C-alpha positions as CSV (number, residue, x, y, z in Angstrom):
1,X,29.1,-55.6,-39.6
2,X,26.3,-53.6,-38.1
3,X,26.2,-53.3,-34.3
4,X,23.4,-52.0,-32.0
5,X,25.2,-50.8,-29.0
6,X,24.8,-49.9,-25.3
7,X,27.1,-48.0,-23.1
8,X,29.7,-50.3,-21.4
9,X,31.5,-48.8,-18.4
10,X,33.1,-50.2,-15.3
11,X,31.8,-53.7,-16.1
12,X,28.1,-52.7,-16.2
13,X,25.9,-52.0,-19.2
14,X,23.7,-48.9,-19.5
15,X,21.4,-48.1,-22.5
16,X,20.6,-44.8,-24.0
17,X,21.6,-42.6,-21.2
18,X,23.7,-39.4,-20.9
19,X,25.5,-38.3,-17.8
20,X,26.9,-34.9,-17.0
21,X,28.0,-34.5,-13.4
22,X,30.7,-33.2,-11.2
23,X,34.2,-33.7,-12.8
24,X,32.5,-34.8,-16.0
25,X,32.6,-38.5,-15.2
26,X,31.7,-41.0,-12.5
27,X,35.3,-40.9,-11.4
28,X,35.6,-37.1,-11.0
29,X,38.7,-36.9,-13.1
30,X,38.0,-33.4,-14.5
31,X,39.6,-34.2,-17.9
32,X,37.7,-32.9,-20.9
33,X,38.0,-35.0,-24.1
34,X,37.1,-32.2,-26.6
35,X,39.4,-29.6,-28.1
36,X,39.3,-25.8,-28.1
37,X,40.9,-22.9,-29.8
38,X,42.0,-20.7,-26.8
39,X,45.6,-19.8,-27.6
40,X,45.0,-16.5,-25.8
41,X,42.7,-15.4,-23.1
42,X,39.1,-16.0,-24.2
43,X,36.4,-13.4,-24.7
44,X,33.1,-13.2,-22.8
45,X,30.5,-15.0,-24.8
46,X,27.7,-14.1,-22.4
47,X,27.0,-13.6,-18.7
48,X,24.0,-14.0,-16.6
49,X,23.3,-12.3,-13.3
50,X,21.6,-14.3,-10.5
51,X,20.3,-13.0,-7.2
52,X,23.3,-14.2,-5.1
53,X,26.8,-15.6,-5.4
54,X,27.2,-18.5,-7.8
55,X,29.5,-20.3,-5.4
56,X,28.8,-23.8,-6.8
57,X,30.7,-26.9,-7.7
58,X,30.2,-25.9,-11.3
59,X,27.7,-26.2,-14.2
60,X,26.3,-29.2,-16.0
61,X,26.0,-29.1,-19.8
62,X,23.8,-31.2,-22.0
63,X,20.8,-31.2,-24.3
64,X,18.3,-31.1,-21.4
65,X,15.0,-30.4,-23.1
66,X,15.3,-32.6,-26.2
67,X,15.1,-29.6,-28.5
68,X,18.1,-28.9,-30.8
69,X,20.8,-27.1,-28.9
70,X,22.8,-27.5,-25.7
71,X,21.9,-26.0,-22.3
72,X,23.9,-24.9,-19.2
73,X,22.4,-25.9,-15.9
74,X,23.8,-24.3,-12.7
75,X,22.7,-23.5,-9.1
76,X,23.0,-20.2,-7.2
77,X,23.0,-19.0,-3.7
78,X,19.7,-17.3,-4.4
79,X,18.1,-20.8,-4.1
80,X,17.5,-21.3,-7.8
81,X,18.5,-23.8,-10.4
82,X,18.9,-22.1,-13.8
83,X,18.7,-23.7,-17.2
84,X,20.3,-21.4,-19.8
85,X,20.6,-21.5,-23.5
86,X,24.2,-22.5,-24.2
87,X,24.6,-20.1,-27.2
88,X,22.9,-17.0,-25.8
89,X,22.7,-17.4,-22.0
90,X,18.9,-16.7,-22.1
91,X,16.9,-18.4,-19.4
92,X,14.9,-21.4,-20.6
93,X,13.6,-22.1,-17.1
94,X,14.5,-21.7,-13.4
95,X,13.3,-23.5,-10.3
96,X,13.4,-22.0,-6.8
97,X,14.3,-24.3,-4.0
98,X,13.9,-23.2,-0.4
99,X,17.5,-22.1,0.1
100,X,20.9,-21.8,-1.6
101,X,22.1,-24.2,-4.2
102,X,25.8,-24.9,-4.2
103,X,25.6,-28.5,-5.5
104,X,26.6,-29.2,-9.0
105,X,23.6,-30.6,-11.0
106,X,23.7,-34.0,-12.7
107,X,21.8,-34.4,-15.9
108,X,20.6,-37.9,-16.9
109,X,17.7,-40.0,-17.9
110,X,17.1,-40.9,-14.3
111,X,13.7,-42.6,-14.5
112,X,14.0,-44.5,-17.8
113,X,11.2,-42.5,-19.3
114,X,11.9,-40.5,-22.5
115,X,13.7,-37.2,-21.7
116,X,16.3,-35.9,-19.3
117,X,16.2,-34.9,-15.7
118,X,18.3,-32.6,-13.5
119,X,19.2,-33.9,-10.1
120,X,20.6,-31.4,-7.6
121,X,21.0,-30.8,-3.8
122,X,19.9,-27.7,-1.9
123,X,20.6,-26.0,1.4
124,X,16.9,-26.5,2.2
125,X,17.8,-30.1,3.1
126,X,16.4,-31.7,-0.1
127,X,17.5,-33.5,-3.2
128,X,15.5,-32.6,-6.2
129,X,14.8,-34.3,-9.5
130,X,13.6,-31.8,-12.0
131,X,12.1,-32.3,-15.5
132,X,14.6,-31.3,-18.1
133,X,12.0,-29.7,-20.4
134,X,10.1,-27.6,-17.8
135,X,12.1,-27.5,-14.6
136,X,9.1,-28.8,-12.6
137,X,9.7,-31.2,-9.8
138,X,9.4,-34.9,-10.6
139,X,10.3,-35.9,-7.0
140,X,12.2,-34.6,-4.0
141,X,13.8,-36.3,-1.0
142,X,14.1,-34.7,2.4
143,X,17.4,-35.4,4.2
144,X,18.2,-34.4,7.8
145,X,20.3,-31.3,6.9
146,X,21.5,-29.2,4.1
147,X,22.9,-30.8,0.9
148,X,25.9,-29.1,-0.9
149,X,27.5,-32.2,-2.3
150,X,26.9,-33.0,-5.9
151,X,24.8,-36.1,-6.7
152,X,25.9,-38.9,-9.0
153,X,23.4,-40.8,-11.2
154,X,24.4,-44.4,-12.0
155,X,23.3,-48.0,-11.8
156,X,25.2,-48.7,-8.6
157,X,23.3,-51.9,-7.5
158,X,23.3,-53.8,-10.8
159,X,19.5,-53.9,-10.9
160,X,17.7,-52.3,-13.8
161,X,17.3,-48.6,-13.4
162,X,19.3,-45.6,-12.1
163,X,20.2,-44.6,-8.6
164,X,21.1,-41.2,-7.2
165,X,24.0,-41.1,-4.7
166,X,24.6,-38.0,-2.6
167,X,26.0,-37.0,0.8
168,X,24.5,-34.5,3.3
169,X,25.4,-32.4,6.4
170,X,23.3,-34.9,8.4
171,X,26.4,-37.2,8.3
172,X,24.8,-39.6,5.8
173,X,25.4,-40.9,2.3
174,X,22.1,-41.6,0.5
175,X,21.3,-44.0,-2.3
176,X,17.9,-43.0,-3.9
177,X,15.7,-44.8,-6.5
178,X,15.9,-42.8,-9.7
179,X,12.3,-43.3,-10.6
180,X,10.6,-42.4,-7.3
181,X,13.3,-40.8,-5.1
182,X,12.6,-43.5,-2.5
183,X,15.5,-44.4,-0.2
184,X,17.3,-47.6,-1.2
185,X,19.9,-47.4,1.5
186,X,21.9,-44.9,3.6
187,X,25.2,-45.0,5.5
188,X,25.9,-42.8,8.5
189,X,29.4,-41.4,9.0
190,X,30.6,-39.6,12.1
191,X,30.4,-36.1,10.7
192,X,29.0,-34.0,7.8
193,X,29.6,-35.1,4.2
194,X,30.6,-32.1,2.1
195,X,32.5,-34.3,-0.4
196,X,30.8,-35.3,-3.6
197,X,31.0,-39.0,-4.3
198,X,32.8,-40.9,-7.0
199,X,31.5,-44.2,-8.5
200,X,33.7,-46.9,-9.9
201,X,34.6,-50.6,-9.7
202,X,37.8,-50.1,-7.6
203,X,38.4,-53.6,-6.2
204,X,38.1,-55.7,-9.4
205,X,35.2,-57.7,-7.9
206,X,31.9,-57.5,-9.8
207,X,29.8,-54.5,-8.7
208,X,30.2,-50.8,-8.2
209,X,31.7,-49.0,-5.2
210,X,30.9,-45.5,-3.8
211,X,34.0,-43.5,-2.8
212,X,33.3,-40.5,-0.5
213,X,35.1,-38.4,2.1
214,X,33.7,-37.2,5.4
215,X,34.5,-34.5,7.9
216,X,35.1,-37.4,10.3
217,X,38.5,-37.7,8.6
218,X,37.8,-40.9,6.8
219,X,37.6,-41.9,3.1
220,X,34.9,-44.6,2.7
221,X,34.5,-47.3,0.1
222,X,30.8,-48.4,0.2
223,X,29.3,-51.3,-1.7
224,X,27.0,-49.8,-4.3
225,X,24.3,-52.4,-3.9
226,X,24.0,-52.3,-0.1
227,X,25.9,-49.3,1.3
228,X,28.0,-51.6,3.5
229,X,31.5,-50.4,4.2
230,X,34.1,-52.4,2.2
231,X,37.0,-50.3,3.7
232,X,37.6,-47.0,5.3
233,X,40.9,-45.0,5.7
234,X,41.4,-42.4,8.5
235,X,43.5,-39.6,7.0
236,X,43.8,-37.8,10.4
237,X,42.1,-34.6,9.1
238,X,38.7,-33.4,7.9
239,X,37.8,-34.1,4.2
240,X,35.9,-31.6,2.2
241,X,37.3,-32.4,-1.3
242,X,35.6,-34.9,-3.7
243,X,37.8,-37.9,-4.5
244,X,39.0,-38.8,-8.0
245,X,39.5,-42.4,-9.2
246,X,41.9,-43.7,-11.9
247,X,44.5,-46.3,-12.6
248,X,47.5,-44.0,-11.9
249,X,50.3,-46.5,-12.3
250,X,49.2,-48.7,-15.1
251,X,48.8,-51.7,-12.9
252,X,45.3,-52.5,-14.0
253,X,43.8,-51.6,-10.6
254,X,42.2,-48.3,-9.5
255,X,43.5,-45.7,-7.1
256,X,41.7,-43.0,-5.2
257,X,43.2,-39.5,-4.9
258,X,41.8,-37.1,-2.3
259,X,43.0,-33.9,-0.6
260,X,42.5,-33.3,3.2
261,X,42.5,-30.2,5.4
262,X,45.8,-31.3,7.0
263,X,47.7,-30.1,4.0
264,X,48.0,-33.5,2.4
265,X,47.1,-35.3,-0.8
266,X,46.6,-39.1,-0.5
267,X,46.6,-41.8,-3.0
268,X,44.9,-45.0,-1.8
269,X,44.7,-48.5,-3.1
270,X,41.2,-49.2,-4.4
271,X,41.2,-52.8,-3.3
272,X,41.8,-52.2,0.4
273,X,42.3,-48.5,1.1
274,X,45.9,-48.7,2.1
275,X,48.2,-45.7,1.3
276,X,50.2,-45.9,-1.9
277,X,51.6,-42.4,-1.5
278,X,50.9,-39.1,0.1
279,X,52.2,-35.6,-0.6
280,X,52.6,-32.7,1.9
281,X,51.6,-29.2,0.6
282,X,52.2,-26.0,2.6
283,X,52.0,-26.7,6.3
284,X,48.8,-25.5,7.9
285,X,47.0,-24.9,4.7
286,X,44.0,-26.8,3.5
287,X,43.6,-29.0,0.5
288,X,39.9,-28.8,-0.4
289,X,40.4,-28.8,-4.1
290,X,39.4,-31.7,-6.2
291,X,42.2,-33.2,-8.4
292,X,42.4,-33.5,-12.2
293,X,43.9,-36.6,-13.6
294,X,45.5,-37.0,-17.0
295,X,48.7,-37.6,-19.0
296,X,49.7,-33.9,-19.1
297,X,53.0,-34.2,-20.8
298,X,52.2,-36.9,-23.3
299,X,54.8,-39.3,-22.1
300,X,52.4,-42.2,-21.5
301,X,52.2,-41.8,-17.7
302,X,49.5,-40.2,-15.6
303,X,49.7,-37.0,-13.6
304,X,47.6,-35.6,-10.7
305,X,47.0,-31.8,-10.6
306,X,45.5,-30.4,-7.4
307,X,45.2,-27.0,-5.7
308,X,45.9,-26.0,-2.1
309,X,45.2,-23.0,0.2
310,X,48.9,-22.3,0.3
311,X,48.2,-20.5,-3.1
312,X,49.8,-23.3,-5.1
313,X,48.9,-25.7,-7.8
314,X,50.8,-29.0,-7.6
315,X,51.5,-31.5,-10.5
316,X,52.4,-34.9,-9.0
317,X,53.5,-38.1,-10.7
318,X,50.5,-40.5,-10.6
319,X,52.6,-43.6,-9.8
320,X,54.7,-42.1,-7.0
321,X,53.3,-38.8,-5.9
322,X,56.6,-37.1,-6.7
323,X,56.5,-33.4,-7.5
324,X,56.8,-32.6,-11.3
325,X,56.0,-28.9,-11.0
326,X,54.2,-26.3,-8.9
327,X,52.7,-22.9,-9.6
328,X,51.9,-20.0,-7.2
329,X,48.5,-18.7,-8.2
330,X,48.7,-15.7,-5.8
331,X,45.5,-16.8,-4.0
332,X,43.8,-19.8,-2.4
333,X,43.2,-22.6,-4.9
334,X,40.4,-24.3,-3.0
335,X,38.2,-25.4,-5.9
336,X,38.4,-28.0,-8.6
337,X,41.2,-28.0,-11.2
338,X,40.2,-28.8,-14.8
339,X,42.3,-30.1,-17.7
340,X,41.7,-30.0,-21.5
341,X,43.4,-29.3,-24.8
342,X,42.2,-25.7,-24.9
343,X,44.3,-24.5,-27.9
344,X,44.5,-27.6,-30.2
345,X,42.8,-25.8,-33.1
346,X,45.4,-23.0,-33.3
347,X,48.5,-24.6,-31.8
348,X,48.3,-28.0,-33.4
349,X,50.3,-29.4,-30.5
350,X,47.6,-31.7,-29.1
351,X,48.7,-31.1,-25.5
352,X,46.8,-30.5,-22.4
353,X,46.3,-27.2,-20.5
354,X,45.4,-26.7,-16.8
355,X,42.7,-24.3,-15.7
356,X,43.0,-22.8,-12.2
357,X,40.2,-21.1,-10.4
358,X,41.3,-18.4,-7.9
359,X,39.9,-17.3,-4.6
360,X,39.9,-13.6,-3.6
361,X,40.8,-12.7,-7.1
362,X,38.8,-11.9,-10.3
363,X,40.8,-14.0,-12.8
364,X,41.2,-17.4,-14.2
365,X,44.6,-18.9,-15.0
366,X,45.6,-21.2,-17.8
367,X,48.8,-23.2,-17.4
368,X,50.9,-25.3,-19.7
369,X,50.3,-28.9,-18.6
370,X,53.9,-29.9,-19.2
371,X,55.7,-27.4,-16.9
372,X,53.2,-25.2,-15.2
373,X,54.1,-22.0,-17.0
374,X,51.4,-19.4,-17.5
375,X,49.8,-19.4,-21.0
376,X,47.2,-16.7,-20.3
377,X,44.9,-15.2,-17.6
378,X,41.4,-13.9,-17.9
379,X,40.6,-11.1,-15.5
380,X,37.4,-9.1,-14.8
381,X,35.3,-12.1,-13.8
382,X,34.4,-11.0,-10.3
383,X,36.1,-12.0,-7.0
384,X,36.4,-15.7,-6.2
385,X,36.3,-17.7,-9.4
386,X,34.8,-21.1,-8.8
387,X,34.8,-24.5,-10.5
388,X,35.2,-24.4,-14.3
389,X,33.1,-26.5,-16.7
390,X,34.7,-27.1,-20.0
391,X,32.2,-28.1,-22.8
392,X,30.9,-27.2,-26.2
393,X,27.9,-25.2,-25.1
394,X,27.0,-23.7,-28.5
395,X,27.4,-26.8,-30.7
396,X,30.2,-25.4,-32.8
397,X,32.6,-28.2,-32.3
398,X,35.0,-26.3,-30.0
399,X,35.0,-26.1,-26.2
400,X,33.9,-23.1,-24.2
401,X,34.3,-22.3,-20.5
402,X,31.5,-21.9,-17.9
403,X,32.2,-20.5,-14.5
404,X,30.4,-18.9,-11.6
405,X,31.8,-16.2,-9.3
406,X,31.0,-15.0,-5.8
407,X,31.7,-11.3,-6.1
408,X,29.2,-10.2,-8.7
409,X,26.7,-13.1,-8.6
410,X,27.4,-14.0,-12.3
411,X,27.6,-17.0,-14.5
412,X,30.1,-16.5,-17.2
413,X,30.5,-18.2,-20.6
414,X,33.9,-17.7,-22.2
415,X,34.8,-18.5,-25.9
416,X,37.9,-18.2,-28.0
417,X,38.5,-14.8,-29.6
418,X,37.8,-16.1,-33.1
419,X,34.6,-18.0,-32.2
420,X,36.1,-21.0,-33.9
421,X,34.2,-24.0,-35.1
422,X,35.0,-27.7,-35.8
423,X,38.2,-27.7,-33.7
424,X,40.7,-30.4,-34.4
425,X,44.2,-31.4,-33.5
426,X,46.2,-32.1,-36.6
427,X,48.6,-34.8,-35.7
428,X,48.9,-38.4,-36.8
429,X,49.3,-39.5,-33.2
430,X,46.5,-37.4,-31.7
431,X,42.8,-36.9,-32.0
432,X,41.6,-35.4,-35.3
433,X,38.0,-34.2,-35.7
434,X,36.6,-34.3,-39.2
435,X,33.9,-35.9,-41.2
436,X,36.0,-36.5,-44.3
437,X,39.7,-37.5,-43.8
438,X,42.3,-38.9,-46.1
439,X,43.0,-42.5,-45.0
440,X,46.1,-42.8,-42.8
441,X,48.1,-46.0,-42.5
442,X,45.5,-47.5,-44.8
443,X,42.8,-46.8,-42.1
444,X,39.7,-45.0,-43.2
445,X,37.2,-43.7,-40.6
446,X,34.2,-41.6,-41.8
447,X,30.5,-40.8,-41.4
448,X,28.1,-42.9,-43.3
449,X,24.3,-42.3,-42.9
450,X,23.4,-42.6,-39.3
451,X,26.5,-44.4,-38.4
452,X,30.3,-44.5,-39.1
453,X,32.4,-46.6,-41.4
454,X,35.8,-48.0,-40.6
455,X,38.1,-49.7,-43.0
456,X,41.3,-51.3,-41.8
457,X,43.8,-53.2,-44.1
458,X,44.8,-55.5,-41.3
459,X,43.4,-57.0,-38.1
460,X,43.7,-54.3,-35.4
461,X,42.9,-53.6,-31.8
462,X,40.5,-50.5,-31.6
463,X,38.5,-48.5,-29.1
464,X,35.5,-46.7,-30.6
465,X,33.6,-44.4,-28.1
466,X,30.9,-41.7,-28.2
467,X,31.3,-38.6,-26.1
468,X,28.7,-35.8,-25.5
469,X,29.5,-32.1,-25.6
470,X,30.6,-32.1,-21.9
471,X,33.2,-34.8,-22.6
472,X,31.3,-37.5,-20.8
473,X,31.4,-41.0,-22.2
474,X,28.1,-41.7,-23.8
475,X,28.7,-45.1,-25.3
476,X,31.5,-47.6,-26.0
477,X,30.7,-48.8,-29.5
478,X,33.4,-51.4,-29.9
479,X,36.5,-52.4,-27.9
480,X,38.6,-55.3,-29.1
481,X,40.2,-56.7,-32.2
482,X,38.6,-56.0,-35.6
483,X,39.3,-58.2,-38.6
484,X,40.6,-56.5,-41.7
485,X,38.1,-55.0,-44.1
486,X,35.1,-52.6,-43.8
487,X,32.9,-52.3,-40.8
488,X,29.8,-50.2,-40.1
489,X,28.7,-49.1,-36.6
490,X,25.4,-47.4,-35.7
491,X,25.4,-45.7,-32.3
492,X,22.1,-46.2,-30.5
493,X,21.6,-42.5,-29.3
494,X,18.0,-41.3,-28.8
495,X,18.6,-37.8,-27.3
496,X,19.2,-35.0,-29.7
497,X,22.5,-33.0,-29.5
498,X,26.1,-32.9,-30.7
499,X,28.3,-35.9,-30.1
500,X,31.9,-37.0,-31.0
501,X,32.8,-40.5,-32.1
502,X,36.4,-41.3,-31.4
503,X,38.5,-44.1,-32.9
504,X,41.8,-45.1,-31.2
505,X,44.2,-47.8,-32.1
506,X,47.9,-48.2,-31.3
507,X,49.2,-45.4,-33.6
508,X,46.0,-43.8,-34.9
509,X,43.4,-41.5,-33.4
510,X,40.5,-39.7,-35.1
511,X,37.1,-38.4,-34.2
512,X,34.0,-37.5,-36.1
513,X,31.3,-35.0,-35.2
514,X,27.8,-36.3,-35.1
515,X,24.6,-34.3,-34.8
516,X,21.3,-35.9,-33.7
517,X,18.1,-34.0,-34.1
């Protein structure tokens, strides 16, 4: 059976498009799907010095220019957006805006024309759409004040074509046409919007919603097609943190998790915005960190990990908000937490680790996701380590870390000490990455030409997905029951780069590395 596929996500269909954005997904969950080999503190792969602090929401990673190899795109306080070679850190291009860039870029085919674009906000009151090959401006949109929130690129109105959604200090949330940058709609809150939006279908009704926090204390759920408010919840405190969206309790409906400056973490019902649970961190301390959401201990339930300015990282049960563990980082944790299997290649345990950025310190902390114990720290990065991007930036099949710092104006790329390649997690119940595997349970999954071949001895429920090097979902190839026998699937990917095709059934997981030139 041959299938020509398009990406299916949140009830909408998108063709031939790659997204790399804040949190790695529309939902800002900060959970990386790829595997690394960092059993110990990583080495510096390369660093690049900009002209001002790299105090951004993090880098975006993708094949931006269509030439073989992955790029790292990040903004700096010097007003520039930098596109760097992922393997060497050499500059491919840079673009100077009129002021500092603290927005995390989004990389996507925004206009439907061949090639990728970079969309980013600037303190010069503009949102820019840059050509991925040259860094030249395709369009820009002037807002009423500075833009530090990270834009999301998605089809939010169900009409053909992409939109750009972003908030600004002028109190507004904007929805812009991806082709021209023209305004489709805007919504005005009562204070500045520092929070980056999340996009998902949270109420189960057809269509997408925009979830965003405002400094007017409210979390807003906006209709993606019109910008009309579906619900709003007043937290009683300013909101700077981006929300994250996931089904935390396995109920089949979505929840929204967000931190507020009144030392609280809220979990809201996606349907109506009512509170499902809240958690109080240290009194008088801000929660401006964005959460990471994943099953950290492998027990089949979801956890929420979030930082606070009381110096602690909290791991909360997704269903109830109960404390599972906490860790004192020794400094404010006011930036995004990230989660990935960083040591799967060497440990073989197939479990997740938690990366913690640290303010007023020059080090990055890696915690055991199960209990919050310290696995390693990486020092010498310059004071105030900011949001960490986890991705395969050099196309070797293992994740690296990209992070900016305030103290020395640097962008750092960190790699495992052995510079490993083709990372895998050798467990029959966890993801395995290989292009030639011995069949397990009678199931065979392997590369074949431009596609993949799957043989199953019995009818089985499967999910087959394609992820890019940043861990973002590129395509869902098949989701459902397959009849017994052999099946061939051909992903419809036009952009060159490295991808991973994952197969998951009830008791079998495996992934294949695929390179498109």
